C-alpha positions, 0 to 999 in steps of 0.5 A, a space after each residue: 538913137 544909136 546904142 553905145 559901143 558895148 564894152 561891158 561883157 564881164 557884166 553880161 553878154 548878149 544872147 547869141 542868135 543861135 542860142 535864141 533859135 534853140 530856145 524858142 521851140 521850148 517857149 512855144 510848142 515844146 512846153 512840157 514838164 520834164 517830170 511828166 511821162 507823156 510825149 510833151 514831158 519826154 521831149 522836155 526831159 530829152 532837151 534838158 539831158 542834151 543840154 547837160 551833156 553839152 555843158 559837161 563837155 565844155 568843162 571836161 565833166 560827166 553829165 551826171 556831175 552838172 546841176 542846173 541852178 538859177 544863176 551863179 550866185 545860187 551855185 556858189 551858195 550851194 557849193 559853200 553852204 551845201 558843203 558846210 551843212 554836212 561838214 562834221 563839227 571837227 571841220 568848220 574852217 573855210 579858206 577864200 581869197 581876198 578878191 572873191 565875188 560877193 556871191 562867195 564872200 557873202 555866204 562865207 560871212 554867213 558861215 562865219 556868223 554861224 561859228 565857222 572859222 573863215 580865213 581870207 588869203 591876201 593877194 599881191 599887187 596884181 590881184 593874185 593869191 599865192 597857191 602856197 599861202 592858200 595851202 598853208 591857210 588850209 593846213 593839214 588836218 586843221 579842220 578845213 572843209 573847203 577852199 574856195 578861190 575864183 578862177 578869174 577875177 570879175 573886175 581886173 581879170 587876173 587868173 588865180 592859180 587854181 590848178 596849183 592849189 588843187 595839186 597842193 590840196 590833193 590827198 588832204 581831204 579838203 574840197 576845192 571850189 572855184 567860181 569860174 563864172 568869168 572864165 567859162 566860155 572865154 577860155 579853156 576850163 577843164 575840171 580835171 586839169 584844175 583839180 576842183 571838186 566844185 565849179 560854178 558856171 554863169 550862162 549869161 557871161 557867154 551868150 546864154 540868157 540871164 537866170 541860168 547857171 550850173 554847178 559842177 559837182 565831182 562824183 562822190 562829193 556830198 552836198 546838202 540842198 539849199 531848198 527842200 522839195 521834190 528830187 529834181 537835179 539829183 535832189 540838190 535843186 528842187 523845182 520844175 526845170 527852166 527848160 528853155 534857159 537850160 536849152 540856151 545854156 547848152 547851146 551857148 556851151 556848144 558854141 563856146 566849145 567850138 570857138 575855144 581854139 580862136 576865141 581867146 586869141 581874138 578877144 586878146 587882140 581886141 583888148 590889146 588894140 584898145 590898150 595900145 590906142 589908149 596908152 598912145 593918147 593918155 600919158 600915165 595910163 596904168 593897167 590894173 591886174 595882169 593881162 599876161 595872166 588874165 582874162 583875154 577880154 578884160 582891160 582894167 585901166 586907170 586914167 590919171 587926173 580924173 575919176 572913172 565916174 567922171 569918165 563915164 559921165 563924159 562918155 555919156 551914151 557913146 560907150 557902155 563900160 563899168 567903174 573899175 573902182 566902184 565909187 558908190 554914190 555918196 560914200 566914195 569908196 574904193 572897190 574891194 578888189 582894188 583895196 585888196 591889191 593895195 592900189 593907190 586911192 587916186 589911181 583906183 578912183 580913175 579906173 575903168 573896166 573895159 571888157 570886149 566880147 565875141 561880137 566886138 569889132 575892131 571898128 568899135 574898139 577904135 571908135 570907143 578909144 577915141 571917145 574915151 580919150 576925148 572923155 579923159 581930156 574933158 574929165 581931167 579938165 573938169 577935175 581942176 575946177 574949184 569944188 571938184 569931187 575928190 578921189 575915193 578912199 580905201 575905207 568901206 570897200 565894196 566890189 564892182 558889178 559882176 
């Protein structure tokens, strides 16, 4: 049985062969603990240090500013809760956007339950916050400790004005965090250009294995650890390092850095080709988000007259994609992102997230478009039958998969 055409690179990416090759020695003979002082330990420690330098180079940071974590969710929690734990009683205010990933939104709600004031800034119809609105919500001398606005939305791909926000917050004594899990590796990301103090990385979004992430912590930024133990990762993430996966993250970062000049253009060409093929065959096809100022690989489209769930059912095992409008089984609710964008429920219900990757080919794009067009015809006809399921409602909104 052939695998389906994979158009879900925003959910995860395959491990690059070159990345796996660099990891394998550390799953075999190079098994030492980096904290050990003998030859096995020193070899592991050197590999971790080399990987740290590679990750730092990808985002324009210093190696000492990289803290390895188990995943982006941990990095986001360390950023928000780590800042909150050391914030003075006079600074217990957090500002986030309305389209943050649950890995930011959930810790924000945790802080709210602890008495923090959490201000959620709305987005426009493209899924973008206003930098001025974020800065106004943060205030001046208002007791805001942290602003957290994602770099790129995981669902519709919209880029947020993080650099503008950073410029507006400069000098106010307010820390700025961005969840860059979807952006790093797909496009240039530089911590100094963005003006951020904290930045989250997810390895499996750009060719590294799952279960490895990192948090950039600008020098001088104070955080409290989430876990307590020994002094690994500058005391911020205790526990013996996952050496093989850290090596994999470093290798993926080096690959991404070499590709940065061409990757965004190649990804955008594939995305735009897919959009053109679908738009030519599906009258009324609509794009959610803002491809002109979005991730180069992400196409979030609404198919008229049907639902995304019906589309995926018709596509079967021929195309692997995600529901753009996360109609969860039984409750038929619109995704939190689309609800925040005030997308019409019928349009939201027919949405799919299609995300290409470095390994995607033009032939795969062409074949996937053909499958999706046939699926639309079949699903749209099916929806006209008596008793067909209705569209999502905007209540009880939940986000789509990462």
